C-alpha positions as CSV (number, residue, x, y, z in Angstrom):
1,X,91.2,54.7,132.1
2,X,91.6,54.5,135.8
3,X,89.0,55.6,138.2
4,X,91.0,58.7,139.0
5,X,91.4,59.5,135.3
6,X,87.7,59.0,134.7
7,X,86.9,61.4,137.6
8,X,89.4,63.9,136.3
9,X,87.8,63.8,132.8
10,X,84.3,64.1,134.2
11,X,85.2,67.1,136.2
12,X,86.6,68.8,133.1
13,X,83.4,67.9,131.1
14,X,81.2,69.3,133.9
15,X,83.0,72.6,133.5
16,X,83.0,72.3,129.7
17,X,79.2,71.9,129.6
18,X,78.8,75.4,131.1
19,X,81.2,77.2,128.8
20,X,80.0,78.8,125.5
21,X,82.8,78.6,123.0
22,X,83.4,78.8,119.3
23,X,81.7,80.4,116.3
24,X,79.0,78.6,114.3
25,X,80.1,78.0,110.8
26,X,76.9,79.5,109.5
27,X,78.1,82.9,110.8
28,X,81.0,82.7,108.3
29,X,81.0,83.2,104.5
30,X,81.2,80.1,102.3
31,X,79.4,78.2,99.5
32,X,81.1,74.9,100.1
33,X,82.2,73.8,103.6
34,X,84.7,71.0,103.7
35,X,84.9,69.4,107.2
36,X,88.0,67.3,107.9
37,X,87.0,65.1,110.8
38,X,89.3,65.5,113.9
39,X,91.9,67.7,112.1
40,X,94.1,69.9,114.3
41,X,94.9,73.4,112.9
42,X,98.6,72.9,113.4
43,X,98.5,69.7,111.5
44,X,96.8,71.2,108.4
45,X,99.1,74.2,108.7
46,X,102.2,72.0,108.6
47,X,101.2,70.3,105.3
48,X,99.7,73.3,103.6
49,X,102.9,74.6,102.0
50,X,103.0,71.5,99.7
51,X,99.2,71.0,99.4
52,X,97.2,72.3,96.5
53,X,94.7,74.2,96.7
54,X,95.4,75.3,100.3
55,X,97.4,78.4,100.7
56,X,97.2,80.0,104.2
57,X,95.6,78.3,107.2
58,X,94.0,80.3,109.9
59,X,92.8,78.9,113.3
60,X,89.2,79.3,114.6
61,X,87.5,77.9,117.7
62,X,85.1,75.0,117.3
63,X,81.7,74.8,118.9
64,X,82.5,71.3,120.1
65,X,85.3,68.9,121.1
66,X,83.6,65.9,119.5
67,X,81.6,65.3,116.3
68,X,78.3,64.8,118.2
69,X,78.8,68.0,120.1
70,X,79.8,69.9,117.0
71,X,76.7,68.6,115.1
72,X,74.4,69.4,118.0
73,X,75.8,73.0,118.3
74,X,75.9,73.7,114.5
75,X,72.8,72.7,112.7
76,X,69.6,72.5,114.9
77,X,67.5,75.6,114.6
78,X,69.5,77.2,111.8
79,X,67.1,78.4,108.9
80,X,70.0,78.0,106.5
81,X,69.8,74.2,106.6
82,X,66.7,74.3,104.5
83,X,68.8,75.5,101.6
84,X,71.8,73.4,102.5
85,X,72.9,70.0,101.1
86,X,75.0,67.9,103.4
87,X,77.1,65.0,102.3
88,X,78.7,63.1,105.2
89,X,80.8,60.1,106.2
90,X,80.3,60.8,109.9
91,X,78.0,58.3,111.6
92,X,76.8,60.7,114.3
93,X,74.4,62.4,111.9
94,X,72.1,59.6,112.5
95,X,71.6,60.8,116.1
96,X,72.3,64.5,116.0
97,X,71.0,65.7,112.6
98,X,67.4,66.1,111.4
99,X,67.3,64.9,107.8
100,X,64.1,66.8,107.1
101,X,65.7,70.1,108.0
102,X,68.1,69.9,105.0
103,X,67.5,70.4,101.3
104,X,69.1,67.0,101.1
105,X,71.1,64.8,103.5
106,X,73.4,62.2,101.9
107,X,74.7,59.9,104.7
108,X,77.4,58.2,102.6
109,X,78.4,56.0,105.5
110,X,75.1,54.2,105.3
111,X,75.9,52.6,101.9
112,X,79.7,53.2,101.2
113,X,81.2,51.9,104.4
114,X,84.4,49.9,103.7
115,X,84.5,47.1,106.3
116,X,88.2,46.3,105.5
117,X,89.3,49.9,106.1
118,X,86.9,50.4,109.0
119,X,85.8,53.7,107.7
120,X,84.4,55.5,104.6
121,X,86.9,56.1,101.8
122,X,87.4,59.7,100.9
123,X,86.6,59.1,97.2
124,X,83.1,58.0,98.1
125,X,82.4,61.4,99.8
126,X,84.0,63.3,96.9
127,X,81.9,61.5,94.3
128,X,78.7,62.2,96.1
129,X,79.5,65.8,96.9
130,X,80.3,66.6,93.3
131,X,77.1,64.8,92.1
132,X,75.0,66.6,94.7
133,X,76.5,69.9,93.8
134,X,75.6,69.4,90.2
135,X,72.2,67.8,90.7
136,X,70.8,69.9,93.5
137,X,72.7,73.3,93.0
138,X,72.3,74.1,96.7
139,X,72.9,77.5,98.3
140,X,75.3,75.8,100.5
141,X,77.1,72.4,100.5
142,X,78.6,70.8,103.5
143,X,81.1,68.0,102.7
144,X,82.2,66.0,105.8
145,X,85.1,63.6,105.2
146,X,85.9,61.1,107.9
147,X,89.7,61.6,107.6
148,X,92.1,62.4,109.2
149,X,90.2,60.7,112.0
150,X,91.5,57.2,112.6
151,X,91.5,54.5,111.2
152,X,94.5,55.8,109.3
153,X,93.9,54.6,105.8
154,X,97.4,54.8,104.2
155,X,99.3,53.9,107.5
156,X,97.0,51.7,109.6
157,X,99.6,51.2,112.4
158,X,100.3,47.5,112.4
159,X,99.7,45.2,115.3
160,X,103.4,45.0,116.1
161,X,103.3,48.8,116.7
162,X,101.1,48.0,119.7
163,X,98.0,48.8,117.5
164,X,95.2,47.2,115.6
165,X,93.3,49.0,112.9
166,X,89.9,48.6,114.5
167,X,88.9,48.9,118.1
168,X,86.3,46.7,119.8
169,X,84.6,46.7,123.2
170,X,86.9,43.8,124.3
171,X,90.0,45.3,122.7
172,X,89.7,49.1,122.6
173,X,93.1,49.6,121.1
174,X,92.9,52.8,119.2
175,X,95.7,55.4,118.8
176,X,94.6,57.5,121.8
177,X,94.2,54.5,124.1
178,X,97.6,53.2,123.0
179,X,99.2,56.6,123.6
180,X,97.7,56.9,127.0
181,X,99.0,53.4,127.9
182,X,102.5,54.2,126.6
183,X,102.2,51.4,124.0
184,X,103.2,53.6,121.1
185,X,105.0,56.9,120.6
186,X,103.5,60.2,119.9
187,X,105.7,60.5,116.8
188,X,104.4,57.2,115.4
189,X,100.8,58.2,115.8
190,X,101.4,61.8,114.5
191,X,103.0,60.4,111.3
192,X,100.0,58.1,110.7
193,X,97.7,61.0,111.4
194,X,99.5,63.3,109.0
195,X,99.5,60.6,106.3
196,X,95.7,60.3,106.7
197,X,95.4,64.0,106.2
198,X,97.5,64.0,103.1
199,X,95.3,61.1,101.8
200,X,92.1,63.0,102.2
201,X,93.5,66.2,100.9
202,X,94.1,64.5,97.5
203,X,90.3,64.2,97.3
204,X,89.7,67.7,98.6
205,X,91.8,68.9,95.6
206,X,89.5,66.9,93.3
207,X,86.4,68.3,95.0
208,X,87.6,71.9,94.8
209,X,88.3,71.5,91.1
210,X,84.8,70.4,90.4
211,X,82.6,72.6,92.6
212,X,81.8,76.3,92.3
213,X,82.0,79.2,94.7
214,X,83.8,80.0,97.9
215,X,85.2,76.9,99.5
216,X,86.1,76.8,103.2
217,X,88.1,74.0,104.7
218,X,87.8,73.4,108.4
219,X,87.3,70.6,111.0
220,X,84.6,69.7,113.5
221,X,87.2,69.3,116.3
222,X,90.9,68.5,116.7
223,X,92.7,65.7,118.7
224,X,94.4,65.7,122.0
225,X,97.9,64.3,122.1
226,X,98.3,64.4,125.9
227,X,97.4,68.1,126.4
228,X,95.6,68.4,129.8
229,X,96.6,64.8,130.3
230,X,94.0,63.7,127.8
231,X,94.0,61.9,124.4
232,X,91.6,61.8,121.4
233,X,88.5,64.1,121.5
234,X,86.1,63.5,124.4
235,X,82.9,65.6,124.6
236,X,82.8,68.9,126.5
237,X,86.5,69.4,126.9
238,X,87.4,73.1,126.5
239,X,91.1,72.4,125.8
240,X,92.6,74.6,123.1
241,X,94.3,71.6,121.4
242,X,90.9,70.0,120.6
243,X,88.9,73.2,120.1
244,X,91.4,75.0,117.8
245,X,90.5,73.9,114.2
246,X,91.8,75.1,110.8
247,X,90.0,77.6,108.6
248,X,91.4,77.9,105.0
249,X,89.6,79.3,102.0
250,X,90.0,78.8,98.3
251,X,87.8,79.1,95.2
252,X,86.1,76.3,93.4
253,X,87.0,75.8,89.7
254,X,83.7,74.3,88.6
255,X,85.3,72.0,86.0
256,X,83.0,69.5,84.4
257,X,85.6,66.9,83.4
258,X,85.1,64.5,86.3
259,X,82.4,61.8,86.4
260,X,81.5,60.5,89.8
261,X,81.5,56.7,89.9
262,X,79.7,56.0,93.1
263,X,76.0,55.2,92.5
264,X,74.0,55.5,95.7
265,X,70.8,53.6,96.4
266,X,67.5,55.2,95.5
267,X,66.1,56.7,97.5
268,X,68.9,57.8,99.7
269,X,68.7,56.1,103.1
270,X,67.5,58.4,105.8
271,X,66.0,55.9,108.3
272,X,67.5,55.7,111.8
273,X,69.9,52.7,112.0
274,X,71.4,53.1,115.4
275,X,70.8,49.9,117.3
276,X,70.6,47.9,114.1
277,X,72.8,44.9,113.6
278,X,76.2,45.9,112.3
279,X,75.9,49.5,113.4
280,X,78.0,49.1,116.6
281,X,80.8,47.6,114.4
282,X,81.0,51.0,112.6
283,X,81.3,52.8,115.9
284,X,83.9,50.3,117.2
285,X,86.0,50.8,114.1
286,X,86.1,54.5,114.8
287,X,87.0,54.0,118.4
288,X,83.7,55.0,119.9
289,X,82.5,52.9,122.8
């Protein structure tokens, strides 16, 4: 990003830090909260007609334009977390979530990261969420999938599209950087983004079939495709395209005919790993610098 572009973004973020926006998810009714990372409301709405179990999709305003901001504005100080189990593929929990505040915190990314994909597969999260729902029987269950956030699992955008699957400090070629540079079309990235959503929704379907109660499907934030001249999901950006997230509700079927295959380490890892060897590679793979 040019110096002018950086100055523009920082000006927006300065204003964004002073704006109170969004409704905390704990102020809504749900037993299971499915968080689809970086999912725009219009994207989920576009695939909902042929997606079971989602029927209608409403739009709500998020409390953050990035995962770290959403975590920071959602969980700290909420008494409900003591009765909440959280299963997550999002690496920012290590910095922005207090494990001791939860009934249980299962950071799946710490032991089920797929280096080839550059992310946590959806099935790993599904398996752990179903297992935790059965074993812990929490008042509330938060299930945070990493998709449709890139890397795009079913359609990784090949190098000849002007893309590489994983970004690095020396080569930060993620979809939003490529779009800003004009190296790839919006349509190409949108198609891959949609494919990644359809991929994770197959697992959401399995999850809904095997948990009980009121299930809400939402996102921590959306993604900018050039709105306000920005791309991706920078922190503290009050743009509607990144703050407008989906809210859909369905009912869990509580079936018992699925056996999770993923066996986590015992005990679950809760130690801080940021700064440890290999951790920056995870951030690089997700496009964080």
